[in-house]
N, CA and C of each residue as an Amber inpcrd file, in Angstrom:
protein
   606
 -20.7860000 -20.1140000 -13.2190000 -19.6070000 -19.4820000 -13.5950000
 -19.7730000 -18.7990000 -14.5010000 -19.0440000 -17.7690000 -14.7400000
 -18.9180000 -16.8370000 -16.2230000 -18.0160000 -17.8040000 -17.1640000
 -18.6170000 -17.5440000 -18.1640000 -17.4220000 -18.1210000 -19.3790000
 -16.2790000 -17.0740000 -19.1720000 -16.5670000 -15.7430000 -19.7610000
 -15.4410000 -15.0600000 -19.8900000 -15.7470000 -13.8680000 -19.1330000
 -14.5350000 -13.0930000 -18.3360000 -14.4910000 -12.3290000 -17.5500000
 -13.3770000 -11.6500000 -18.1530000 -13.7790000  -9.9220000 -18.3070000
 -12.7010000  -9.1110000 -18.4150000 -11.9180000  -8.3880000 -17.5020000
 -10.5050000  -8.2990000 -17.3090000  -9.9780000  -8.0370000 -16.4440000
  -9.3510000  -6.4550000 -17.2900000  -9.5230000  -5.4850000 -16.6700000
  -9.3830000  -3.8510000 -16.9000000  -8.2810000  -3.6650000 -15.7650000
  -6.9150000  -3.5560000 -16.1660000  -5.9650000  -3.3250000 -15.8840000
  -5.3480000  -1.5920000 -15.4660000  -5.6370000  -1.1080000 -14.2260000
  -5.9120000   0.0610000 -13.8120000  -5.1370000   0.7060000 -13.0480000
  -4.0050000  -0.0270000 -12.5330000  -2.9130000  -0.0960000 -11.1770000
  -1.8490000   0.5840000 -11.4800000  -1.2710000   0.9710000 -12.9270000
   0.2290000   1.3770000 -12.8750000   0.3030000   2.7150000 -12.2350000
   1.9050000   2.6950000 -11.8720000   2.2430000   3.9370000 -11.2000000
   2.0080000   4.9900000 -12.0010000   2.0990000   4.9460000 -13.6200000
   2.2930000   6.0400000 -14.1970000   3.3740000   7.0010000 -14.1770000
   4.6300000   6.7540000 -13.6550000   5.2230000   7.5620000 -13.7110000
   5.7630000   8.7010000 -14.6250000   5.6180000   7.9990000 -16.0800000
   5.9980000   9.0340000 -17.1580000   4.9130000   9.8590000 -17.5280000
   3.8650000   9.4410000 -16.9740000   2.4720000  10.1000000 -17.2980000
   2.3700000  11.2230000 -16.4970000   2.9500000  11.3120000 -15.3420000
   2.5740000  12.1260000 -14.2720000   1.1510000  12.1360000 -13.2550000
   0.2160000  11.3430000 -13.9730000  -1.0310000  11.3300000 -13.0510000
  -1.6420000   9.8260000 -13.5750000  -2.4910000   9.1250000 -12.5450000
  -3.1840000   8.0050000 -13.0650000  -3.6970000   7.7820000 -14.4860000
  -2.9920000   6.8130000 -15.2140000  -3.6390000   7.1230000 -16.6570000
  -5.1430000   6.8780000 -16.7880000  -5.4590000   5.9770000 -15.9190000
  -7.0150000   5.3700000 -16.0980000  -7.8400000   6.5010000 -16.1720000
  -7.4900000   7.6650000 -15.5860000  -8.4090000   8.8530000 -15.4300000
  -8.0830000   9.9090000 -16.5340000  -6.9970000   9.8590000 -17.0940000
  -6.8200000  10.7340000 -18.4650000  -7.6390000  10.7280000 -19.0440000
  -7.8730000  11.7600000 -20.0780000  -9.0770000  11.8410000 -21.0730000
  -8.6950000  12.1940000 -22.4540000  -9.5430000  11.4310000 -23.1020000
  -9.2180000  11.4540000 -24.7190000 -10.7830000  11.7680000 -24.9550000
 -11.1880000  12.9600000 -25.8650000 -12.1160000  13.4870000 -26.1670000
 -13.6360000  13.6840000 -25.3440000 -12.9950000  13.9110000 -24.1520000
 -14.1220000  13.7770000 -23.1660000 -14.6200000  12.8740000 -22.3910000
 -13.5220000  11.5280000 -22.4610000 -13.7410000  10.1200000 -21.9500000
 -12.8590000   9.8270000 -21.2420000 -12.8490000   9.4340000 -20.2640000
 -11.3040000   8.7840000 -19.0970000 -11.0650000   7.2570000 -20.1010000
 -10.1600000   7.3470000 -20.2860000  -9.5140000   5.9580000 -20.6830000
 -10.0930000   4.8340000 -19.9730000 -10.3480000   4.5630000 -18.8730000
 -10.7610000   3.4200000 -17.9390000 -12.0520000   2.8660000 -18.9130000
 -12.9040000   4.3140000 -19.2870000 -14.1720000   3.9250000 -19.9130000
 -13.9560000   3.5580000 -21.1570000 -12.7700000   3.8940000 -22.1470000
 -12.7670000   2.9640000 -23.3200000 -12.6220000   1.8270000 -23.0760000
 -11.5220000   1.1400000 -22.1560000 -11.1670000   0.2620000 -21.9950000
 -12.6070000  -0.9890000 -21.4660000 -13.2750000  -0.1100000 -20.7860000
 -14.2180000  -1.0060000 -20.0470000 -15.5730000  -1.3830000 -20.9420000
 -15.5930000  -0.4030000 -21.7300000 -16.6700000  -0.3610000 -23.0300000
 -16.1540000  -1.8170000 -24.1570000 -14.6850000  -1.7440000 -24.3130000
 -14.3100000  -2.5610000 -25.0350000 -14.4290000  -4.0070000 -24.4480000
 -14.2770000  -3.8260000 -23.4780000 -14.1470000  -5.2170000 -22.7050000
 -15.7700000  -5.7080000 -22.1540000 -16.5160000  -4.7530000 -22.0720000
 -18.0790000  -5.2180000 -21.6880000 -18.5920000  -6.0390000 -22.7680000
 -18.3950000  -5.3220000 -24.1290000 -18.8020000  -5.7860000 -25.3040000
 -18.8020000  -7.2510000 -25.7690000 -17.9770000  -8.1640000 -24.9550000
 -17.6560000  -9.2340000 -25.1170000 -17.5530000 -10.0430000 -23.8200000
 -17.6430000  -9.6380000 -22.8670000 -17.2300000 -10.3730000 -21.9370000
 -18.6540000 -10.3580000 -20.7360000 -18.7130000 -11.4820000 -19.9510000
 -19.9060000 -11.8620000 -19.0930000 -19.7990000 -10.8410000 -18.1230000
 -18.6310000 -10.2870000 -17.4710000 -18.4690000  -9.2960000 -16.4680000
 -17.0550000  -8.9910000 -16.5760000 -17.1180000  -7.6020000 -16.2280000
 -15.6720000  -7.0810000 -16.0710000 -15.0300000  -6.6720000 -14.9240000
 -13.8950000  -6.9890000 -14.2010000 -13.5680000  -6.2990000 -13.3930000
 -12.1820000  -5.2460000 -13.3150000 -12.1360000  -4.1930000 -12.7190000
 -11.2410000  -3.3710000 -12.7640000 -10.2360000  -3.4390000 -11.6700000
  -8.6610000  -3.9120000 -12.0010000  -7.6090000  -3.6880000 -10.9640000
  -6.9710000  -3.0150000 -11.0190000  -6.6210000  -2.1490000  -9.6740000
  -6.2710000  -0.9310000  -9.3400000  -5.6140000  -0.8230000  -8.1220000
  -5.0940000   0.1480000  -7.8390000  -4.4290000   0.5030000  -6.3420000
  -5.4800000   0.7700000  -5.3960000  -5.0910000   0.4300000  -4.2000000
  -6.1710000   0.9270000  -3.3440000  -6.7690000   2.2120000  -3.1260000
  -5.9600000   3.0440000  -3.1660000  -5.9160000   4.3360000  -3.0730000
  -6.5540000   5.0840000  -4.3780000  -6.7550000   4.3400000  -5.2490000
  -7.6540000   4.9180000  -6.4960000  -8.9490000   4.1020000  -6.5670000
  -8.9920000   3.3130000  -5.7840000 -10.8580000   2.7500000  -5.7660000
 -12.0910000   3.5930000  -5.7970000 -11.8820000   4.5070000  -4.7440000
 -12.7570000   5.3280000  -4.8330000 -13.4230000   6.3790000  -5.8640000
 -12.3050000   6.4660000  -6.9430000 -12.3240000   7.5710000  -8.2760000
 -13.2070000   6.7180000  -8.8450000 -13.4370000   5.4600000  -8.8220000
 -14.2010000   4.6790000 -10.1010000 -15.6260000   4.6900000  -9.2550000
 -16.5120000   4.7500000 -10.3320000 -18.0490000   4.7760000  -9.8900000
 -18.0910000   3.6240000  -9.5430000 -19.2270000   3.8550000  -8.1200000
 -19.5980000   2.8020000  -7.2550000 -20.3480000   1.4960000  -8.3200000
 -20.5240000   1.5110000  -9.5490000 -21.4280000   0.6060000  -9.7460000
 -20.5490000  -0.1290000 -10.5610000 -19.1980000  -0.1890000 -10.4260000
 -18.3240000  -0.9710000 -11.2370000 -17.5770000  -1.7190000 -10.2320000
 -17.1020000  -2.8960000 -10.8430000 -16.8060000  -4.2230000  -9.8550000
 -15.2090000  -3.5990000 -10.0070000 -14.4540000  -2.9290000  -8.7930000
 -13.0920000  -2.5340000  -8.7570000 -12.4120000  -3.4030000  -7.6100000
 -11.4510000  -4.0040000  -7.6280000 -10.5400000  -4.6060000  -6.5690000
  -9.1340000  -4.1000000  -6.7130000  -8.3060000  -4.4660000  -5.5900000
  -7.1630000  -4.1510000  -5.6890000  -6.0170000  -5.7820000  -5.5150000
  -4.8980000  -5.4300000  -5.8600000  -4.0220000  -6.6710000  -5.8880000
  -4.5390000  -7.7210000  -4.4820000  -4.1880000  -8.8270000  -4.3440000
  -4.3700000  -9.4700000  -2.6710000  -3.3070000  -9.2280000  -2.3280000
  -3.3740000  -9.1780000  -0.9520000  -1.9830000  -8.7940000  -0.3510000
  -0.8390000  -9.5230000  -0.3280000  -0.9870000 -11.0240000  -0.6620000
   0.0740000 -11.7770000  -0.8390000   1.0790000 -11.2180000  -2.0640000
   0.5370000 -10.5860000  -3.1260000   1.3350000  -9.8400000  -4.2550000
   1.2940000  -8.3600000  -4.5930000   0.6740000  -7.5850000  -3.8870000
   0.4790000  -6.5260000  -3.9780000   1.6020000  -5.7000000  -4.5620000
   1.0680000  -4.8810000  -5.5050000   2.1940000  -4.3480000  -6.0210000
   3.0470000  -4.6650000  -7.1520000   3.0880000  -5.6560000  -7.5270000
   4.3280000  -6.5760000  -8.1220000   3.6940000  -6.4460000  -9.5380000
   3.0390000  -5.6540000 -10.0410000   2.9500000  -5.3300000 -11.5110000
   1.5640000  -5.9660000 -12.3130000   1.5730000  -6.1640000 -13.4050000
   0.4340000  -7.0610000 -14.2010000   0.2740000  -8.1960000 -13.9220000
   1.2860000  -9.0600000 -13.6950000   1.0540000 -10.3330000 -13.2320000
   0.2100000 -10.6590000 -12.1200000   0.3610000  -9.6130000 -11.2070000
  -0.0800000  -9.7540000  -9.7110000  -1.6440000  -9.3480000 -10.0090000
  -1.9850000  -8.3840000 -11.0530000  -3.2140000  -8.0060000 -10.8510000
  -3.8810000  -8.7280000 -11.7660000  -3.3670000  -9.7620000 -12.7810000
  -4.2970000 -10.5970000 -13.5930000  -4.3570000 -11.9800000 -12.4160000
  -3.4450000 -12.0540000 -11.9670000  -3.4950000 -13.1650000 -10.9230000
  -4.4940000 -13.1590000  -9.9580000  -5.0610000 -11.8630000  -9.4110000
  -5.5820000 -11.5320000  -8.3620000  -7.3230000 -11.7440000  -8.9180000
  -7.2800000 -10.8070000  -9.9520000  -8.4680000 -10.9070000 -10.6270000
  -9.2760000 -12.4580000 -10.9810000  -8.1660000 -13.2790000 -11.7070000
  -8.4300000 -14.6020000 -11.8220000  -8.8770000 -15.5640000 -10.5270000
  -8.1790000 -15.0640000  -9.3040000  -8.6700000 -15.6730000  -8.1130000
 -10.0500000 -15.4750000  -7.6900000 -10.3880000 -14.0550000  -8.0230000
 -11.5880000 -13.6040000  -7.1380000 -12.6560000 -13.5670000  -7.7770000
 -12.7770000 -13.7000000  -9.1420000 -13.5020000 -13.8400000 -10.0350000
 -13.6580000 -14.8400000 -10.9310000 -14.2340000 -16.0210000 -10.4770000
 -14.1920000 -17.4560000 -11.4760000 -14.7810000 -17.2370000 -12.7440000
 -14.1210000 -17.9880000 -13.7180000 -14.2410000 -17.9010000 -15.0200000
 -13.7200000 -18.7140000 -15.7560000 -14.0280000 -19.1420000 -16.9080000
 -13.1170000 -20.0860000 -17.8060000 -12.2180000 -19.4870000 -18.5540000
 -12.1150000 -18.2360000 -18.7280000 -11.2450000 -17.1150000 -19.4450000
 -11.3960000 -16.3260000 -19.4880000 -10.2070000 -15.0670000 -19.4910000
 -10.1270000 -13.8320000 -19.2010000  -9.3910000 -13.0590000 -20.2900000
 -10.1480000 -11.8430000 -20.3730000  -9.6890000 -11.0420000 -21.6210000
  -9.0240000  -9.7100000 -21.0240000  -7.8300000  -9.7920000 -20.9860000
  -6.8710000  -8.8210000 -20.4170000  -6.8810000  -7.3870000 -21.2900000
  -7.0730000  -6.7030000 -20.7050000  -6.7030000  -5.0640000 -21.2210000
  -6.3800000  -4.0340000 -20.3510000  -4.8970000  -3.2270000 -20.5950000
  -4.7050000  -2.0930000 -19.6170000  -5.7080000  -0.9180000 -20.3680000
  -5.6600000  -0.0630000 -19.4210000  -6.0660000   1.2690000 -19.4570000
  -5.5530000   2.0980000 -20.5230000  -4.4140000   2.1680000 -20.6830000
  -3.7870000   3.1090000 -21.5180000  -3.6570000   2.6620000 -22.8910000
  -4.2790000   1.9550000 -23.6580000  -4.7270000   1.7230000 -25.0480000
  -6.4180000   2.0620000 -25.5120000  -6.7770000   3.2410000 -25.4950000
  -7.9130000   3.6430000 -25.7550000  -8.5390000   3.7130000 -26.8460000
  -7.7870000   3.2600000 -27.7370000  -8.0850000   2.8570000 -29.4270000
  -8.5350000   1.3670000 -29.8080000  -8.4100000   0.3560000 -28.3890000
  -8.7870000  -0.7380000 -28.7090000 -10.1620000  -0.4290000 -28.2940000
 -11.3000000  -0.7680000 -29.2560000 -12.7210000  -0.6030000 -29.2950000
 -13.2130000  -1.9200000 -29.1470000 -14.9500000  -1.7260000 -29.1470000
 -15.8590000  -3.1860000 -29.3270000 -15.3900000  -4.1370000 -30.7440000
 -14.9870000  -3.3730000 -31.7820000 -14.7910000  -4.1910000 -33.0450000
 -13.2860000  -4.8510000 -32.8320000 -12.6270000  -4.3160000 -32.0750000
 -11.1120000  -4.8370000 -32.1200000 -11.5490000  -6.1390000 -30.7340000
 -11.9870000  -6.1200000 -30.1150000 -12.0220000  -7.1200000 -28.9750000
 -13.0430000  -8.3390000 -29.6620000 -14.1630000  -8.1500000 -30.4660000
 -15.1260000  -8.7020000 -30.8280000 -14.2030000  -9.8470000 -31.9510000
 -13.0840000  -8.9080000 -32.6940000 -12.6370000  -9.7490000 -33.5880000
 -11.4610000 -10.6610000 -33.4010000 -11.0130000 -10.0160000 -31.9460000
  -9.8660000 -11.0570000 -31.5990000 -10.3520000 -12.4240000 -30.5070000
 -11.7190000 -12.1670000 -29.8190000 -12.2230000 -13.3810000 -29.4880000
 -13.0800000 -14.2560000 -30.4620000 -12.9240000 -13.8840000 -31.6330000
 -13.4600000 -15.0050000 -32.7490000 -12.0480000 -15.5690000 -33.1000000
 -10.9250000 -14.9740000 -33.0540000  -9.8570000 -15.9870000 -33.9430000
  -9.2840000 -16.5490000 -32.2810000  -9.2410000 -15.9650000 -31.5120000
  -8.7570000 -16.5900000 -30.1950000  -8.9230000 -18.4680000 -29.8580000
  -8.2680000 -19.1050000 -29.5000000  -8.7070000 -20.5090000 -29.2970000
  -8.3170000 -21.1350000 -28.0010000  -9.4810000 -21.8430000 -27.2760000
  -9.2850000 -22.1860000 -25.9820000  -8.2270000 -23.2020000 -25.5560000
  -7.8720000 -23.6590000 -27.0350000  -6.5670000 -24.6040000 -26.6470000
  -5.4340000 -23.9280000 -26.2380000  -5.3240000 -22.7460000 -26.5420000
  -4.0890000 -22.1880000 -26.4520000  -4.1540000 -21.6500000 -24.6360000
  -3.1210000 -21.7170000 -23.6650000  -2.7940000 -20.7970000 -22.5140000
  -3.2080000 -19.7900000 -22.3880000  -2.8050000 -18.8660000 -23.3450000
  -2.4960000 -17.4150000 -23.6770000  -2.5750000 -17.1680000 -25.1780000
  -3.3030000 -16.3410000 -25.7110000  -3.6860000 -15.7300000 -26.6540000
  -3.4280000 -14.3980000 -26.9660000  -2.5260000 -13.8550000 -27.5570000
  -2.4250000 -12.4060000 -27.5750000  -1.9340000 -11.5890000 -28.7230000
  -1.8780000 -10.5350000 -29.0550000  -1.7660000  -9.6920000 -30.6900000
  -0.2060000  -9.3850000 -30.7000000   0.2660000  -9.8330000 -31.9050000
   1.4830000  -8.9900000 -32.3670000   1.5100000  -7.8400000 -33.2840000
   1.8930000  -6.8610000 -33.1310000   1.5730000  -5.6560000 -34.5600000
   3.0980000  -5.4790000 -34.7990000   3.3310000  -5.8390000 -36.1830000
   4.2290000  -5.8600000 -36.9230000   5.4540000  -6.5930000 -36.1520000
   6.2270000  -5.7570000 -35.7030000   7.7600000  -6.7850000 -35.1710000
   7.3390000  -6.3300000 -33.6650000   6.4510000  -5.6660000 -32.9110000
   6.1410000  -5.4070000 -31.6730000   5.0210000  -6.2720000 -31.1290000
   5.3480000  -7.0220000 -29.7410000   4.4060000  -7.6980000 -29.1160000
   3.4370000  -7.0060000 -28.0860000   2.3610000  -7.2570000 -27.9480000
   1.3110000  -6.4810000 -27.1060000   0.8180000  -7.6710000 -26.2070000
   1.5740000  -8.0420000 -25.2800000   1.1670000  -9.0540000 -24.3270000
  -0.2910000  -8.6100000 -23.4410000  -0.4900000  -7.3780000 -23.1640000
  -1.4060000  -7.2610000 -22.2270000  -2.9100000  -6.8960000 -23.0760000
  -2.7410000  -7.1760000 -23.9580000  -4.1180000  -7.4470000 -24.9830000
  -4.0400000  -8.9630000 -25.2110000  -4.9890000  -9.3950000 -24.1030000
  -4.7180000 -11.1800000 -24.4070000  -5.7900000 -11.9830000 -23.2060000
  -5.8180000 -13.0060000 -24.2690000  -7.3530000 -13.8560000 -23.4200000
  -6.3650000 -14.8540000 -22.6750000  -6.5350000 -15.0450000 -21.5660000
  -5.8220000 -16.1980000 -20.7090000  -6.6070000 -17.3430000 -20.2770000
  -6.3500000 -18.8240000 -19.9740000  -7.0470000 -19.6630000 -19.7170000
  -7.2040000 -19.9190000 -18.2710000  -8.2050000 -20.3380000 -17.5450000
  -8.0120000 -20.6270000 -16.1540000  -7.1970000 -21.7770000 -15.7090000
  -6.8810000 -22.6660000 -16.6670000  -5.9320000 -23.3630000 -16.2540000
  -4.5930000 -23.0820000 -15.7660000  -4.1460000 -21.8920000 -16.2550000
  -2.7700000 -21.4360000 -16.1270000  -2.5070000 -20.7240000 -14.7090000
  -3.7980000 -20.8640000 -13.9330000  -3.7320000 -19.9950000 -12.6810000
  -2.5000000 -20.6930000 -11.6080000  -2.6340000 -21.7510000 -11.3990000
  -1.5890000 -22.4580000 -10.6090000  -0.0730000 -22.2000000 -11.2140000
   0.1330000 -21.9320000 -12.2590000   1.0360000 -22.0750000 -12.6210000
   1.8650000 -20.2640000 -12.3020000   0.9860000 -19.7510000 -13.0160000
   0.9400000 -18.0970000 -12.5520000   1.1030000 -17.7500000 -10.9380000
   0.0650000 -18.7720000 -10.2620000   0.7620000 -18.5300000  -8.8900000
   2.4460000 -18.8210000  -8.0950000   2.6110000 -19.7650000  -8.6960000
   4.1450000 -20.1210000  -8.7130000   5.1500000 -19.1210000  -9.1590000
   4.8610000 -18.6090000 -10.4400000   5.2930000 -17.8000000 -10.8900000
   5.9240000 -16.2980000 -10.3090000   4.7060000 -15.8590000  -9.4440000
   5.0930000 -14.8700000  -8.5060000   5.5100000 -15.0410000  -7.1860000
   5.1950000 -16.4360000  -6.8720000   5.9610000 -16.8910000  -5.6090000
   7.6420000 -16.9750000  -5.7690000   7.8800000 -17.1300000  -7.3260000
   9.3570000 -17.3370000  -7.4600000   9.8710000 -16.0680000  -7.4290000
   9.0730000 -14.7620000  -7.6540000   9.8260000 -13.2540000  -7.6990000
   9.6440000 -13.4370000  -9.2500000   9.2610000 -13.9960000 -10.2220000
   9.6690000 -13.6160000 -11.6990000   8.1370000 -12.9830000 -12.0560000
   8.3960000 -11.6060000 -12.4120000   7.3170000 -10.6700000 -12.7150000
   6.6760000 -10.2250000 -13.7760000   8.0090000 -10.7570000 -14.9750000
   7.8610000 -10.2420000 -16.3240000   6.9580000 -10.9470000 -17.1250000
   5.9100000 -10.1530000 -17.6420000   4.8200000 -10.8780000 -18.3810000
   5.1400000 -11.9080000 -19.7180000   6.1240000 -10.9700000 -20.4750000
   6.7160000 -11.8360000 -21.6510000   7.7210000 -13.1270000 -21.2060000
   8.1850000 -13.2970000 -19.8670000   8.7970000 -14.3900000 -19.6320000
   7.8950000 -15.5850000 -19.2310000   6.8110000 -15.0110000 -18.3370000
   5.8780000 -16.0470000 -18.5870000   4.9150000 -16.4930000 -19.4460000
   4.8690000 -15.5210000 -20.7760000   4.2880000 -16.1850000 -21.4830000
   4.9370000 -17.3980000 -22.1070000   6.3710000 -16.6580000 -22.1560000
   7.2040000 -17.9700000 -22.8790000   7.2890000 -19.3300000 -22.2840000
   6.8740000 -19.7910000 -21.0000000   6.8280000 -20.6720000 -20.3160000
   5.6000000 -21.5080000 -20.8510000   4.5530000 -20.7970000 -20.9110000
   3.1840000 -21.2370000 -21.6720000   2.9170000 -21.4200000 -22.8210000
   1.7870000 -22.1330000 -23.3470000   1.5460000 -22.2300000 -24.4180000
   0.6840000 -20.9030000 -25.2950000   1.4850000 -20.1720000 -25.6070000
   0.9160000 -18.7110000 -26.3330000   0.9070000 -18.4890000 -27.7210000
  -0.4510000 -18.1420000 -28.1430000  -0.6660000 -18.1570000 -29.8380000
  -0.4710000 -16.3400000 -29.7590000   0.3270000 -15.9110000 -30.8640000
   0.3680000 -14.6180000 -31.1020000  -0.5050000 -14.5320000 -32.7170000
  -1.5050000 -13.6730000 -32.4250000  -2.5490000 -13.3820000 -33.4490000
  -2.0030000 -12.0680000 -33.9970000  -1.5820000 -12.0810000 -35.7510000
  -1.3340000 -10.5540000 -36.0580000  -2.2150000  -9.7910000 -36.1630000
  -1.8480000  -8.4820000 -35.9680000  -2.8250000  -7.2710000 -35.5880000
  -4.0990000  -7.0520000 -36.7940000  -3.2440000  -7.6250000 -37.8140000
  -3.7120000  -7.1080000 -38.9770000  -5.4920000  -7.8480000 -39.3690000
  -5.3030000  -8.9850000 -38.6540000  -6.4200000  -9.5950000 -38.4290000
  -7.5360000  -9.3090000 -37.6680000  -6.9760000  -8.1450000 -36.5020000
  -7.8820000  -7.9320000 -35.4640000  -8.2140000  -6.3720000 -35.6800000
  -7.4380000  -5.4310000 -36.1210000  -7.7230000  -4.0390000 -36.1830000
  -6.5720000  -3.5760000 -36.8950000  -6.9080000  -2.1840000 -37.3110000
  -5.5120000  -1.3480000 -37.8450000  -4.6950000  -1.4370000 -36.6550000
  -3.2610000  -0.8450000 -37.5770000  -2.1320000  -0.6220000 -36.6540000
  -2.2970000   0.2020000 -35.2560000  -3.1390000   1.3490000 -35.8930000
  -3.1480000   2.3430000 -34.7960000  -4.0340000   2.1460000 -33.6400000
  -4.9060000   0.9610000 -33.5080000  -5.4680000   0.4990000 -32.3980000
  -4.7600000   0.2130000 -31.2770000  -3.4510000  -0.1480000 -31.4960000
  -2.8520000  -1.0970000 -30.5890000  -1.8250000  -0.0220000 -30.3810000
  -1.9500000   1.4750000 -30.3180000  -0.9870000   2.0890000 -29.3020000
  -1.2500000   2.1500000 -27.9490000  -0.2500000   2.3980000 -26.9700000
  -0.4750000   2.7910000 -25.7450000   0.1630000   3.9720000 -25.8120000
  -0.4950000   4.7540000 -24.6440000  -0.0340000   6.4390000 -24.5900000
   0.3420000   6.2230000 -23.2340000   1.7400000   6.9720000 -22.9010000
   2.9610000   6.6920000 -21.7020000   2.8170000   8.2530000 -20.8940000
   2.6290000   9.1660000 -22.3730000   3.0390000  10.5570000 -21.7450000
   1.9760000  11.5420000 -22.4570000   1.8960000  12.5620000 -21.6080000
   0.7450000  13.4530000 -21.8580000   0.5070000  13.7250000 -23.1750000
   2.1520000  14.2600000 -23.7050000   2.2180000  14.9790000 -25.2020000
   1.6280000  13.8080000 -26.1790000   1.5740000  12.7000000 -25.9600000
   1.1770000  11.5990000 -26.8640000  -0.4370000  11.5700000 -27.0700000
  -1.0070000  12.5680000 -26.2470000  -2.5300000  12.9200000 -26.5160000
  -2.5190000  14.1250000 -27.4670000  -1.5030000  14.5260000 -28.0640000
  -1.8900000  15.8030000 -28.8680000  -2.3080000  15.2740000 -30.2170000
  -3.3800000  15.2850000 -30.6060000  -3.5410000  14.9880000 -32.1400000
  -3.6630000  13.6130000 -31.8960000  -4.0480000  12.6870000 -30.9030000
  -4.2980000  11.6080000 -30.9310000  -5.8880000  10.7970000 -31.4000000
  -6.8780000  12.0880000 -31.2200000  -8.0800000  11.8380000 -32.0010000
  -7.9510000  11.6430000 -33.2790000  -6.5620000  12.2810000 -33.8230000
  -6.4350000  12.0330000 -35.4370000  -6.0590000  10.8730000 -35.8990000
  -5.4050000   9.9080000 -34.7600000  -4.8810000   8.6450000 -35.2940000
  -3.3000000   8.7890000 -35.6560000  -2.4520000   9.4550000 -34.8470000
  -1.0180000   9.8570000 -35.1520000  -0.3600000   8.5890000 -35.1290000
   0.7640000   8.8460000 -35.7830000   1.8010000   7.3500000 -35.7630000
   2.4120000   7.5250000 -34.6480000   2.8240000   7.9280000 -33.3060000
   3.6120000   7.7930000 -32.3000000   3.1020000   6.4190000 -31.6450000
   3.8410000   5.4580000 -31.3730000   3.6720000   4.2710000 -30.6560000
   4.6810000   3.9660000 -29.6020000   3.9760000   3.7030000 -28.7190000
   5.1430000   2.9240000 -27.4080000   4.8210000   1.6190000 -27.3240000
   6.0700000   1.0390000 -27.4520000   6.1320000  -0.4320000 -27.3050000
   7.0530000  -1.1950000 -26.2900000   7.0050000  -0.6290000 -25.3530000
   8.3480000  -0.9790000 -24.2780000   8.2560000  -2.3720000 -23.7650000
   9.2490000  -2.9260000 -23.6190000   9.1030000  -4.3280000 -23.1860000
   8.2850000  -4.7050000 -22.1510000   7.7570000  -5.7410000 -21.6750000
   6.9420000  -5.9010000 -20.3620000   7.2900000  -7.4090000 -20.0970000
């Protein structure tokens, strides 16, 4: 069994962005490539979770799956559950594809600080929680399944029900690293690390 599996979330509908964010480019590199490299630097294996119609757009060398039929299309919690169910490991490092400024240095710092005593470890940047850059212990698989069966799909609500530790972003990386991009115009000047940050509730 792998010790740590990386879960790259790349199945969002990207309504505000207008096209699948996984394939948007920053400095000639697709968003998913940034996330994949950040995860691969610290994980034994990386699995990409996406929508069925997007699987063929990823390189055949990657491990790419879609939600289990039971919870198909039900958002990030469903994607995390599917990956945890199908790729056995002791813990799972989750990273969404729309945070291209998180790199190997941030994932390495995060993994050094995260404790296996917690059910979930996540990052807090200032007064904003970043739940989807997080480490999930395999022991929460059953409670997660029950949460989905009960129709509760909000990540933050589930995190409040289990033992979640929040690390300050200053210990993991600069504040700019934790921006997520939801609209194409946020890419303008993004390589200069502009200040626009989106932190919508999850």
